[in-house]
C-alpha positions in Angstrom: 86.6 120.7 61.1 89.6 119.6 63.0 88.0 120.8 66.3 84.8 118.9 65.5 86.9 115.8 64.8 88.7 116.1 68.1 85.4 116.5 70.0 84.1 113.3 68.3 87.2 111.4 69.5 86.7 112.6 73.0 83.0 111.7 73.0 83.9 108.2 71.6 86.5 107.7 74.3 84.0 108.7 77.0 81.4 106.3 75.7 83.9 103.5 75.5 85.0 104.2 79.1 81.5 104.2 80.6 79.9 101.5 78.3 80.6 98.6 80.7 78.8 100.5 83.5 75.8 101.2 81.3 75.7 97.6 80.4 75.3 96.7 84.0 72.5 99.1 84.6 70.3 97.1 82.2 69.7 94.3 84.7 71.3 91.6 86.9 74.5 90.1 85.5 76.0 86.8 86.9 73.0 86.4 89.1 69.3 85.5 88.6 66.5 86.5 91.0 63.1 84.9 91.3 60.3 85.8 93.7 57.4 83.6 94.8 54.7 83.8 97.5 54.2 81.1 100.1 51.8 79.6 100.9 50.4 79.5 97.3 46.9 79.4 98.6 47.1 82.6 100.8 43.9 84.5 101.2 43.3 88.3 101.6 44.1 89.4 105.1 46.4 86.4 105.9 50.1 86.4 106.6 52.5 85.0 104.1 56.1 85.2 103.0 57.9 86.3 99.8 60.7 83.9 99.0 63.4 85.7 97.0 65.7 83.2 95.4 69.1 84.2 94.0 71.1 81.8 91.7 74.7 83.0 91.6 77.2 82.2 88.9 80.2 80.1 90.0 83.0 82.1 91.5 80.9 85.0 92.6 79.8 86.0 96.1 76.6 87.7 97.2 76.6 89.5 100.5 74.2 89.1 103.4 71.4 91.4 104.6 73.6 92.2 107.7 77.0 92.7 105.9 79.0 95.2 108.0 79.6 98.7 106.7 83.0 99.6 105.3 83.4 96.7 102.8 81.4 95.2 99.9 77.7 96.4 99.8 75.1 94.5 101.8 72.0 93.1 100.1 68.9 95.2 100.6 65.4 94.1 99.8 62.6 96.7 99.5 58.8 96.1 99.1 57.3 99.2 97.5 54.3 100.7 99.4 50.8 100.5 98.0 51.0 97.0 96.6 48.8 94.0 97.4 50.6 93.3 100.7 52.3 95.1 103.6 55.9 94.4 104.6 55.8 93.1 108.2 58.9 92.7 110.4 62.4 92.1 109.0 63.6 89.9 106.1 65.3 86.7 107.2 68.3 84.9 105.8 70.1 81.6 106.2 73.5 81.3 107.9 76.2 83.0 105.9 79.9 82.2 105.5 82.2 84.5 107.4 85.5 85.6 105.8 87.6 88.0 107.8 89.0 90.9 105.7 91.9 92.6 107.5 92.1 95.1 104.7 88.8 96.6 105.8 89.1 95.0 109.3 85.7 93.5 109.1 84.3 90.0 108.6 82.5 89.7 105.3 79.2 87.7 105.2 79.0 85.8 101.9 76.8 83.4 100.0 77.8 81.3 97.0 75.9 79.2 94.5 72.3 80.0 95.5 70.5 81.5 98.5 66.8 82.1 99.4 65.7 85.1 101.6 62.3 85.4 103.3 60.3 88.6 103.4 57.3 88.4 105.9 54.2 90.1 104.5 50.5 90.4 105.1 48.0 90.4 102.2 45.7 93.4 102.2 42.1 92.9 102.9 39.7 93.2 100.0 42.1 92.0 97.2 41.2 89.1 95.0 42.3 87.3 91.9 45.6 87.7 90.1 48.1 90.2 91.6 51.4 91.6 90.5 54.2 93.4 92.4 57.9 94.4 92.0 60.5 93.6 94.7 63.5 95.9 94.6 66.9 94.3 95.4 70.1 96.3 95.8 73.2 94.1 95.9 76.9 93.7 94.9 78.8 90.7 93.5 82.5 90.1 94.0 84.9 87.3 92.9 88.4 86.6 93.9 89.6 88.8 91.1 87.2 91.8 91.0 84.0 93.4 92.3 81.1 94.5 90.1 79.5 97.8 90.7 76.5 97.8 93.1 73.3 97.2 91.2 69.5 97.7 91.8 67.1 95.4 90.0 63.3 95.0 90.2 62.1 91.4 90.5 58.6 90.7 89.3 56.2 88.7 91.6 52.9 87.2 90.3 50.4 85.3 92.4 46.7 84.6 92.8 44.8 85.3 96.0 42.8 82.3 97.1 39.0 83.0 97.7 37.5 82.9 101.1 37.8 84.7 104.5 41.1 84.8 106.3 41.8 81.6 108.4 42.6 82.1 112.1 45.7 80.0 112.0 47.1 81.9 109.0 46.9 85.4 110.3 50.6 85.7 111.3 53.3 86.3 108.6 55.9 83.6 108.1 59.2 84.6 109.7 61.2 81.4 109.4 64.1 81.0 107.0 62.8 79.5 103.8 64.2 76.2 102.5 67.4 76.7 100.6 67.6 75.9 96.8 69.9 73.3 95.4 73.5 74.5 95.1 73.3 76.8 98.1 76.7 77.3 99.9 75.8 78.9 103.2 77.3 78.8 106.6 75.3 75.7 107.7 77.7 72.8 106.9 76.6 69.2 106.3 80.2 67.8 106.4 82.2 66.8 109.4 85.1 64.8 108.0 88.5 66.1 107.0 88.1 64.8 103.4 84.7 66.6 103.0 86.1 69.8 104.5 89.1 69.7 102.2 86.8 69.3 99.2 84.8 72.5 100.0 85.4 75.6 98.0 88.5 77.5 99.2 87.9 80.7 101.1 89.0 83.9 99.3 91.5 85.8 101.4 91.7 89.5 101.8 95.0 89.8 100.1 93.5 88.4 96.9 90.5 90.6 97.3 92.6 93.7 97.5 94.7 92.7 94.4 91.5 91.8 92.5 89.9 95.1 93.3 93.0 97.0 92.2 93.0 95.1 88.9 89.3 95.9 88.4 90.1 99.7 88.8 92.8 99.6 86.2 96.5 99.1 85.5 97.7 102.2 87.3 95.8 101.3 90.5 97.2 97.8 90.4 100.7 99.1 89.9 100.4 101.5 92.8 99.1 98.7 95.0 102.1 96.5 94.0 104.6 99.3 94.7 102.9 100.0 98.0 103.3 96.4 99.0 107.0 96.6 98.0 107.5 99.6 100.4 105.6 97.8 103.2 107.8 94.7 102.7 110.8 96.8 103.6 109.4 96.8 107.2 109.5 93.0 107.5 112.2 91.4 109.7 114.1 89.6 106.9 115.1 93.0 105.4 116.8 94.5 108.4 120.1 92.5 108.2 120.5 93.3 104.5 121.0 97.0 105.2 124.5 96.7 106.8 125.3 93.8 104.4 124.5 96.0 101.4 126.7 98.8 102.8 129.5 96.4 103.6 129.4 94.8 100.1 129.7 98.1 98.3 132.1 99.6 100.8 134.9 97.2 99.7 134.4 97.8 96.0 136.7 100.5 94.6 135.4 102.4 91.6 137.6 104.9 89.8 134.8 107.0 88.6 131.4 108.2 90.0 129.5 106.6 87.1 131.0 103.2 88.0 129.4 103.4 91.5 126.0 104.3 89.9 126.5 101.4 87.4 127.1 98.9 90.2 124.2 100.2 92.2 121.9 99.8 89.2 123.2 96.3 88.6 122.5 95.4 92.2 118.9 96.6 91.9 118.5 95.0 88.6 119.5 91.7 90.2 116.7 92.2 92.7 114.1 93.2 90.1 115.1 90.5 87.6 115.0 87.8 90.3 111.7 88.8 91.7 110.1 89.2 88.2 111.6 86.7 85.8 112.5 83.8 88.1 109.4 84.4 90.3 106.9 84.1 87.4 108.9 81.3 85.8 108.8 79.3 89.0 105.1 79.9 89.4 104.4 78.6 85.9 106.7 75.6 86.3 106.3 74.7 90.0 103.1 76.6 91.0 103.0 79.2 93.7 105.3 77.3 96.1 108.2 77.2 93.6 110.3 80.1 94.9 109.6 79.4 98.5 110.9 75.8 98.0 114.1 77.3 96.5 114.5 79.7 99.4 114.0 76.9 101.9 116.3 74.5 100.1 119.0 73.4 102.6 121.8 73.3 100.0 120.9 76.9 98.9 121.0 78.0 102.6 124.4 76.2 103.1 125.8 78.0 100.0 124.6 81.3 101.3 126.1 80.6 104.7 129.5 79.8 103.2 129.2 83.0 101.0 128.4 85.2 104.1 131.2 83.6 106.2 133.7 84.3 103.4 132.5 87.9 103.0 132.6 88.4 106.7 136.2 87.1 107.1 137.2 89.1 104.1 135.8 92.3 105.6 137.7 91.6 108.9 141.0 91.3 107.0 141.4 87.6 107.1 142.1 87.4 103.4 141.6 89.3 100.2 139.4 88.1 97.4 141.3 88.8 94.2 141.9 87.2 90.8 145.4 85.7 90.1 147.7 88.2 88.5 147.7 86.4 85.2 143.9 86.3 85.0 143.7 89.9 86.2 145.9 91.1 83.3 144.2 88.9 80.8 140.7 90.2 81.6 141.7 93.8 82.4 140.3 94.9 79.1 136.9 93.4 79.9 136.8 94.5 83.5 134.2 97.2 82.8 131.7 94.7 81.5 132.4 92.0 84.0 132.2 94.4 86.9 128.5 94.4 87.0 128.2 90.6 87.6 129.2 90.8 91.3 126.5 93.4 92.3 124.0 91.5 90.1 124.4 88.2 91.8 124.5 90.0 95.2 121.0 91.3 94.3 119.9 87.8 93.4 121.3 86.6 96.8 119.4 89.4 98.5 116.1 88.3 96.9 116.5 84.7 98.1 117.3 85.7 101.7 114.3 88.0 102.0 111.7 85.9 100.2 110.3 84.2 103.3 109.1 87.6 104.4 107.9 88.9 101.1 106.2 85.7 99.9 102.7 86.7 101.2 102.1 89.3 98.5 104.4 87.7 95.9 102.9 84.3 96.4 99.4 85.6 95.6 100.7 87.1 92.3 102.5 83.8 91.5 99.3 81.8 92.2 97.6 84.0 89.6 100.4 83.4 87.2 100.1 79.6 87.7 96.4 79.9 86.8 97.4 81.3 83.4 97.1 85.1 83.9 100.6 86.4 83.3 100.2 90.1 82.4 99.1 91.4 85.8 101.5 89.1 87.8 104.4 90.4 85.7 103.3 94.0 86.2 102.8 93.4 89.9 106.2 91.8 90.3 107.9 94.6 88.5 106.1 97.3 90.6 106.8 95.4 93.8 110.5 94.7 93.1 111.2 98.3 91.9 109.8 99.8 95.1 111.5 97.1 97.2 114.9 97.8 95.5 114.8 101.6 95.5 116.1 102.2 99.1 118.9 99.7 98.4 119.9 101.6 95.3 120.6 104.5 97.6 122.4 102.3 100.1 124.5 100.9 97.3 125.5 104.5 96.3 126.2 105.5 99.9 129.6 103.8 100.4 130.9 105.4 97.2 130.4 108.9 98.7 131.6 107.8 102.2 134.8 106.7 100.6 135.3 110.2 99.2 134.9 111.9 102.5 138.1 113.5 103.7 140.2 111.7 106.3 138.2 108.5 106.0 141.3 106.6 107.3 141.0 103.8 109.9 137.4 104.5 110.9 136.1 103.0 107.6 138.3 100.0 108.2 136.7 99.6 111.6 133.2 99.9 110.1 134.0 97.2 107.5 135.4 94.9 110.2 132.3 95.4 112.4 130.0 94.7 109.4 132.0 91.5 109.0 130.7 90.3 112.4 127.2 91.2 111.2 127.7 88.9 108.1 128.9 86.1 110.4 125.7 86.5 112.4 123.6 86.3 109.2 125.5 83.1 108.2 124.3 81.5 111.4 120.7 82.2 110.3 121.2 80.4 107.0 122.8 77.4 108.8 119.8 77.3 111.1 117.5 77.2 108.1 119.3 74.1 106.7 119.3 72.5 110.2 115.6 73.0 110.6 114.8 71.6 107.1 116.8 68.4 107.9 115.6 68.3 111.5 119.1 67.8 112.9 118.4 69.6 116.1 121.9 71.1 116.3 121.0 74.8 116.2 118.2 75.0 118.7 117.2 78.4 120.1 119.6 78.3 123.0 122.5 77.3 120.8 121.6 79.9 118.2 121.5 82.6 120.8 124.7 81.5 122.4 126.5 81.8 119.0 125.1 85.2 118.4 126.0 86.3 121.9 129.6 85.1 121.3 129.8 87.1 118.1 128.4 90.2 119.8 131.0 89.7 122.7 133.9 89.5 120.2 132.6 92.4 118.2 132.2 94.5 121.3 135.7 93.7 122.5 137.0 94.7 119.1 135.3 98.0 119.2 136.5 98.7 122.7 140.1 98.1 121.5 140.7 95.0 123.5 141.0 92.8 120.4 143.0 93.6 117.3 142.4 92.2 113.8 145.1 91.7 111.1 144.5 95.1 109.4 144.3 97.1 112.7 146.9 99.5 114.0 147.4 100.8 117.6 145.3 103.9 116.9 143.4 105.4 119.8 139.8 104.3 120.2 137.5 107.3 119.9 134.4 108.0 121.8 132.0 107.1 119.0 133.7 103.7 118.6 133.7 103.1 122.3 130.0 104.0 122.5 129.1 101.4 119.8 131.3 98.9 121.6 129.3 99.4 124.8 126.0 99.0 122.9 127.3 95.8 121.3 128.3 94.4 124.7 124.8 95.3 126.0 123.4 93.4 123.0 125.5 90.4 124.1 123.9 90.5 127.5 120.5 90.9 125.9 121.0 87.8 123.7 122.3 85.8 126.7 119.2 86.7 128.6 117.1 85.4 125.7 118.6 81.9 126.3 116.7 81.9 129.6 113.5 82.9 127.7 113.6 86.6 128.3 111.4 88.4 125.7 113.4 89.5 122.6 110.8 91.4 120.7 111.2 91.4 116.9 114.5 89.7 117.2 112.7 86.5 118.1 111.4 86.3 114.5 114.9 85.3 113.3 115.3 82.4 115.8 114.4 78.8 115.5 111.0 77.7 116.8 111.0 77.1 120.6 110.6 74.3 121.4 112.5 72.8 118.4 110.0 71.0 116.1 109.7 67.4 117.2 111.9 67.6 120.3 109.2 68.6 122.9 105.5 68.8 123.4 104.1 71.8 121.6 103.2 74.1 124.5 104.0 77.8 124.5 102.7 80.4 126.9 100.1 78.0 128.4 98.7 77.1 124.9 98.6 73.4 124.0 99.1 72.7 120.3 98.2 69.5 118.5 100.1 68.2 115.5 97.3 66.4 113.6 94.4 68.2 111.9 92.3 65.0 112.1 92.8 64.8 115.9 92.0 68.5 116.3 88.8 68.2 114.3 87.7 65.1 116.3 88.4 67.0 119.6 86.5 70.1 118.3 83.5 68.0 117.6 83.6 66.4 121.0 84.0 69.7 122.9 81.9 71.8 120.4 84.7 74.3 119.9 86.1 75.7 116.7 89.6 74.7 115.4 92.4 77.3 115.0 94.9 76.0 112.4 98.3 77.7 112.4 99.9 76.8 109.0 103.6 77.7 109.7 107.1 76.9 108.5 110.4 76.2 110.2 112.1 78.9 108.1 109.2 81.4 108.1 110.3 84.6 109.8 106.9 86.2 109.9 105.6 83.0 111.5 108.1 83.2 114.3 107.3 86.9 114.8 103.6 86.1 115.3 104.3 83.0 117.5 106.8 84.7 119.7 105.4 88.3 120.0 101.6 88.0 119.3 100.3 84.6 120.5 101.8 85.0 124.0 100.0 88.3 124.7 97.5 87.8 127.6 94.5 89.0 125.6 95.4 87.0 122.5 96.3 83.8 124.5 92.9 84.1 126.3 91.1 84.1 123.0 93.2 81.3 121.6 92.3 79.0 124.5 88.7 79.1 123.3 89.8 77.1 120.2 91.2 73.7 119.6 94.8 74.6 118.5 96.7 72.7 115.9 100.1 73.7 114.4 101.1 72.3 111.0 104.5 72.8 109.4 104.5 72.9 105.6 108.0 73.7 104.4 110.2 70.7 105.2 111.1 67.9 102.8 108.9 65.2 104.3 105.6 63.6 103.5 103.9 65.0 106.6 104.7 68.6 105.6 103.6 67.9 102.0 100.3 66.7 103.3 99.9 69.8 105.4 100.8 72.0 102.4 98.1 70.3 100.3 95.6 70.8 103.2 96.5 74.5 103.3 95.7 74.7 99.6 92.4 73.0 100.0 91.2 74.8 103.1 92.4 78.3 102.2 93.2 78.2 98.5 96.7 79.8 99.1 100.3 78.6 99.6 101.8 81.4 101.6 102.9 81.5 105.2 101.8 82.2 107.8 98.1 81.4 107.2 95.5 81.0 109.9 92.3 79.1 109.3 89.3 78.8 111.6 87.3 75.6 111.1 84.0 75.0 112.9 83.4 71.8 114.9 81.3 70.6 112.0 84.3 70.8 109.7 83.4 73.9 107.6 85.9 76.6 107.1 84.8 79.8 108.8 87.5 82.4 108.1 91.1 82.8 106.8 93.8 85.3 107.8 97.2 85.6 106.1 100.6 87.0 106.9 101.9 88.9 109.9 99.3 91.1 111.5 99.2 93.7 114.3 98.0 92.2 117.6 94.8 94.3 117.5 93.8 93.0 114.0 94.7 89.4 115.0 92.6 89.7 118.2 89.6 91.0 116.2 90.0 88.0 113.9 89.8 85.6 116.8 86.9 87.4 118.5 84.9 87.4 115.3 85.2 83.6 114.9 85.3 82.1 118.4 81.7 80.9 118.2 
């Protein structure tokens, strides 16, 4: 009996799992098909056209007859053999809307609202009176949150054959695209003004599509996607400086027991996870998807971080010791174990703010979902993302504790701490630059920024070579390893100095201010002329019959700098960009112009993350959207797919 009961439970679970799929097999959901024959007075032996009209529920996309392989399923129309007519030629379709999908590296071809396809046919000789047929349609629907399973439906067609012999001028089948029904949203745009373009439905980007598809497959799939994005975010430029900073922070903390080091490392990672998850979702609910990015770009926050890193840097170099007064130390000695986790926790919070400009692409999409009212998946996604993102830094936080226990650590660990102090001073310059860019002061331009970094590298190199002593140093002999790092640091100094004269700096250029400084020179880089006004760009595009390439960027967006300095100037990419009218719009400064650009970004692309690239036709209709930093080959394919 118990065995039978268990089998019934298993059967019930299986039925429950597959019931949604069976429900979809019964017919079309979220879409209604209708088939008619034109002209209505067609005679036997004459050419005609079956018009297949699809009315699509709001928020869903139907894909074209020519949708590329490797992504959502294309629509396929089949006329069964042996019916009252013969299928002649190929089915025709109206212009579709192109949406580049870098996840599949294809351009999706979508319809929204309604669409009418045309199937050219020829009525068979000898038929008369009322006729019936079935038209088979295989299709798939997707939204910005999920994709339904591919479905095949049979659409009934009823018509009456007109009496009389075939007319000579009606022998050829109709191969033109049929008139489109009301509510059709195809690629043929009626609007040409900025206001009308902004009011058009936002393009769904590939990041949202990937997230929605993972949600549709289940919680585990979505969690794995979130964790994968967290590991990928470790490769972004903002994260690199935090590796030595993490090591330096924990190397100066002295724990008496091994478990204290593990406790501090967990507190550090909990600070990262809690900040990403709790504050991120709370900011999205209160301030929409741009809340956290606004905090990360706030000039006062950046100034506070700069002061903190300068203080930590000077402390590591032996300039002063950070310690509580003796009286307070004695008073709180009994509670030191509890209070000891606050330092690592707030260091984790600081870490989250400093890296958010690079991680905002994935996180921003989750926060946008949270702002729309769906909190469960954003919270799960933020937890998965932040846990994966924090995991390597948990190991780094443990690392100094074991280094400190190595035998004969002596002066070499002091040297490492001092050198990492120079790294923290260099990081402080970046935060000062962020505040300078937001206020448009123009003090820390790219040459000045590089000059300061070159000076820091020169002093650090001289220190490692033994030519400069710091307060905690002795006259110990400089070893070969230290001298080797000193030579590499001096080479870095020369490298940075060459960058002042516009030598290529690779990934390092992502950390630098825009060049030229926003508002101080004409926007021309690598032979590319950039406009500042979307309205002017659209007018020029209409005049020259060229598409518009909109670069939504930010003064403090590291991924934006990486694309602009290392991808745009490539000869093959620059050649494609010259086929567009180029406009560059900043969105993250505290000024009305940037706020208008941010609203335009939301209207054109339906997102708030940077960088975002939008291609708009000369008629004012959005063609495609691409988000975040991309490899040159992917970015080039995006341009090639939308240049005409």
